[in-house]
N, C-alpha and C positions, 0 to 999 in steps of 0.2 A: 318515452325519455327512458336515457341512457347513460347513465355516471359510471363513469373508470375510476377507481379508487388504487390509485399506487402508492399504495402504502410497502556358538558351541554348545553344548550339551545343557542346557537348564538344568539350574542346580534344584535339588529337593530339599524345600525349603515347607515344614509345618504350617495347614494352615490353623490357627488355635481357634477362629470362630465355627468352621467346620470338621472340625477332626480330622482333614483328611491333608492331603499335599495342593499346595498352590501352583495351579495349571498355568500352563505359559501357550497362551491361542493367541494363532493369527485370523487376523479375519481376512478373507479377500472381497472384496467389493464395491460399493460407491460411498466414501465417507459422505459422503449427503445426504444419502438414504437415513431419516429419520428411527426405521426400523433396525439398520445397525448401529445407528450412536448410542441409541435405546439401550439392544443390546451390549453394548458395550459396557455403556454406565454402570449396569448391573452386576455384571461380571466382574468389572475391575474391582467391585466392595471386596471381593475375596480372591481373585487372580491377577494375572501379568498380563495383557491386550493390547496387540500393538494391531496394525493395520496397514495391505499391500491393497494400492488403488488407484485409479488414471487420474481423480479428482483434487487437484491443487487449491484450487479457491473452498477450503473447508472453513466453517465460521470458526473463529477462538474457541466459542462456548464447547462447540464441536469434539473440536480437537484435544481439547483435557480432557475429556471421554477414553481417548487411547494413552498408551503410554509413549510410544512413537508410532508413527508413519511416514509407509516408505508409500512414494508417488514415483509412479512410472509416465515419466513426462511426456504428452505426443508428437510428435514429429512435427516439422514445421512445413507449413503449406508452402515453401518457395518449391518443394521436391514433388515434380507435376507426375513421377511413374506412380500410379496405384502398386505395383510388383516391386518396385525399389523400395517402397514407403513400407510396406507387408513385411520386405524383407527384413527392415531394419527393424519394426517394431519387435519379431520373432526371437532374432538373435539379443536386442537389450532384454526383453521378456526373460529368456534364458538365463542373462547374463547375472540378472537381480535377484532370479529365483536360487543359482548357482552361489550367490554373496549370500542369502539368509541364512542368521543362525537357527540352529535345530529348536523347533517347538513340540510339547505336548499333541496340540491337538491344530492342525489349520482346517480353518472352516469357511466354504465357500459359499459367498452369499450372493444367489443368483447364479446359475448355472448357464455360465455363454459358454457356445458352442467351440471359439476359440481354446478353452480351455484343456481341451484334450490334445493341443499341442504340448501341451507343459505338465501335464498331473504325474506321470515318470519322475519328472523333477523335483516337483511337489511330494510325492511319495517317499523322496530320499532324505528330504528334510526335516521330516513327523513324526511321529507313532503312530499317529491315525487322522487321516480325513474323515470329514462330513461334509457332505452337499447338501444345501437346503435348497429349495425350489418357492420359488414366489409366487409362481400362478405364472405369466405368459411368456416365463422361458421353456414350460411346458405346453400350456394350452395354445399360443403363438405360434411357435413352433413346427413346419413341417415334415413330414417324415421322413424326409432326406437330414435334415438337422437335429429332430430326434435319435437317429440313426447316429450320427456325430458323438453326441453327447452320451451315447451309453459309453462309451468307452469311461467316461469320468466317474457315471453312477457305480461301472465296474471297479474301478479302483476307491471307491470311498466305502472306508469302513460303516458309513448310517447315510442311511438320505434324508431330512427332514421334512415336513411337509405342515403347514398351519391346519389344516382342512383332512380329514379320512375321504370323504368323497372324492378330495384329489386322489388320497394313497389308489383309491380303488381303480379312479382310469388309468393314470400309473402303470400299475402291477396289469391292468387287463392289456395295455400296450407293450410293454415288455417282457410280459410273462413274472409268473409265479416265484422266481429263481429273486427276484425284490425285494420278495415278501417279508422276509425277514430282516431285511436292513432298513424297513421303510417306518419311520416315526411320525408323531404329531407331536411335535413341538411348536407353539404359540407365539409369538411376538406381544408383549406383553405393550399398552397403550397407555402412555403416560397424560397423554389429556385428558383420561377419566379421572385422575388424581384431582386434576386443574377442575373438570365440573364438577366436582366435589366441593370445591369452594368457590365455583362462578357465582356472581352477582344474580339478581332475580332476570327473568326473559327482560322485562323493560326497557330495563341498563343496560342490557346488550345489544338490543336495538338498536337505544340513543348513538350506542356506543361505534355501531354499522351503518348510522343514517341512515336505517329502514324505516319504513312506513308503516308505522304503529297500526294503519285502519285495514292493512291488506293482507294476507299469508305468504309467507316468504316459502317460494320454494327453492332450492339448492337442485342444481341440476349437475352434478359428477361433484367431483374433487380436485381435479386437476388438468392442465394442458396438452390432455390426449386425447386423440380422435378415436377412442375405445370408450369416451363415455358417450360419442353420438350425438353431441351437442346440435352439431344441424338439424338430423334428424327427428331429433325431439322438440326444438324449434318450429318445425316447417307441419308438426302435427298440430300444434298450436293456433295457427292460423284461420283455422275457421271457426273457432269458438270465441267471438270477441268478449263474450260475458266475462268468459273461463279468465282473458287475458287482463279484463278490469278490476277481477279480483284477487288478483294475483303478483306478487313481485319477484321478481327469479333473479336468484344471485345465482351467478355462474363464479367459483374460485378457478382460478387463473393462475396462482401464486407458483407454481413448479410446475416442471413437463416442459414440452418440446416449443420455444420461441418464436419456434419460424409457425407452428400450427396456433398458438395464439395469438398472435397479427394476424392471419387469414379467419378465423371464428371473430375477431375484434370488426374486421373489412367488413365479414358477412352480418354480422349482428347489424351494424351500425348500417348498410343498406337497406337491407331487407324487414328488420326488426327494428328499426328507428321511434316507431310509436308506441311500444309496450317499454313498460317500465321491467329494466333491466339491471339490474348491476353487476359490472367487471370487478373483482378481487385480483392483482397481480402481483401486488408485491409480499414477499414472505412474510407469514404471519408468526408468530411466536408460541410457544404452547397455550398461555394464557388466551390470546388472539384465538385463539383456533376452539378452545374451549368457549367463547364468547358467540365465537357463529356456531356452534352448534348449537347453543341453548336459544340463539335469535333463530334459527334456522325453525319452520312448523313442520316441513314436510319436507323428503330428498326425494330424488328421482334417483336412483343408481341402479342402467340399463347398460353398463358396459359391456364390451362384448365378452372377456371373459373374466374372469378373477378367481380366485382363490378363497380369502375372507376379508373381506374390506374393511381397515381399520375405522373410514371414517363413515363409513356406512352404521359400526357398530358405535362411534361416537353420538351419531343423531340418535340413535335407540336408547342409549344410557343416559340422554338431554332429555329423555320421557318425549321424542317427538316420532315424528309417521313417515317411514319408511317404502318406499315404491321399489320393489327389487324385479330384473329380468326374473323371470320362473326356470329359467335357461341356468341360471345362475349356480355352481353348488353348495348352497345355505340350509341341505336336510338339517345338519346339527344343530342348527338354529332351530328350526321346528321341533326338532324332535326334546330343545330342549325346553320348549314352551313359549317360546319367542313370537311377538306379535309384528309383522310387519304386511304387508298388501303385495300383492303380484301383478303382472303383468304377460305375457306370451311373445306379447310383441309390439312394437314403437306407438304401432297406430292406435291402443288400446290404452295410452297415457290421458289424453284427454277424458275421457270418460271416468277414467277411473281419478284421477283429479275432481271432478263434479263429484264422483260419490262421495268422497271425501270430504270435499266442503260441506256436501248436505248432510254428515252423519258424524260431524268431526268430536262434540262432542262426545259423543258413542263410543268412537272408536280412539280418544282420547285414554277413555276409561280403560281400553283395552291393553292400551301402552303402561299402566303400575307395572308391572311385575318385569318390562325389561331391564332395569338397571340393574337391578339385583342379580339377575341372570346372567348378564352381560361382566360384572366385574368378574362373577367366577368365571366364566369364560376366558377373561381378555384383559384383565389388569397384572403387572408385575408382580405383585406380592404373590397372585397365583402363579406364574408362568412361569418364573425364571428359574425354579426346580427342576422342572423339565427339562433345562435346557444343563443343569448342572449333574443331574443325572444321568442323563444320555453321555458328554463326555467322560466321568468318572467310569460311566460300562462302556464304553470304546478303548478308553484306559488301560482296566482291568484285561480285558482281551486279549490286551499285547505282554501282559506280562510271561 
């Protein structure tokens, strides 16, 4: 059974609350990214925050998190020449950056290699540049791309990461010259706030029309091939009892539309006998929280990652997570968080059977996870690290 649910130099103004100056900030990145939107919302409580983005279809609620949004329009598909299109894109971007007002801070959120063409122009428009590595912009970049990105890092006063293990990997590649400017600044997880107020598990299960008599197993959290959905589902083919005891939830609420359609076709063809729920449409914060609460087990074996928010939300909801051992989650282990691991995709069925057979015992081991995740990843605990970094960056320029 397969169900698809469609659901000019800035004025220096005193900030009375913090006792410092109001900082004028430009964030460069995807306006539809929940991490960027929520960072802006929390910064805007004390400072001025603008956005430079290629995304023009930003929901009204998220638009209100920014003081101003500068959209870089994509070129018309009528132009067939890739070379001409790239030239037009280059000059358009240069014109937009040249026309920007001056900012105290420009924060690049996700380091695309193309920014190396504009990093000098950005430097002329700000006192300080900060580059924030999201994970795949480092881990999924080939060496040639990393060498291009190096220019961006050289022009950055600080480089932020959400995970100290990623800093180690970054320094290992680029060298110790980048060590001093590399800092941990984590994004908060707003769904943690919603999870505190979320109804009981049974109510959440009913809201998503899930089977209360089966274990709900979420596979990944977005429509991207890095989650290895097909590979995971393929491993389950030889485990009929397991397939009967579990209901598999596949959230495809954002990501690559082409991948989403291809995966749906694959599931319809190869797994029509399995109990699979596909979630397609955008979920609100409250709905995300309810989904985490309804989930019993999450499989997070994406190819690379820095510090998955969805995985942390599942841990905060007191549920069991299976992570790939290759993911850089040493910090979670150091803090005493319990989760299960596999060394390869093929181990997932056996791991699921182990969890099912020992479910009550393993749930007890989850009891401290919410408290530790809150300390690590709530906005209440994390916004200060961003504010301190911005202030430190400006102090250097005095």
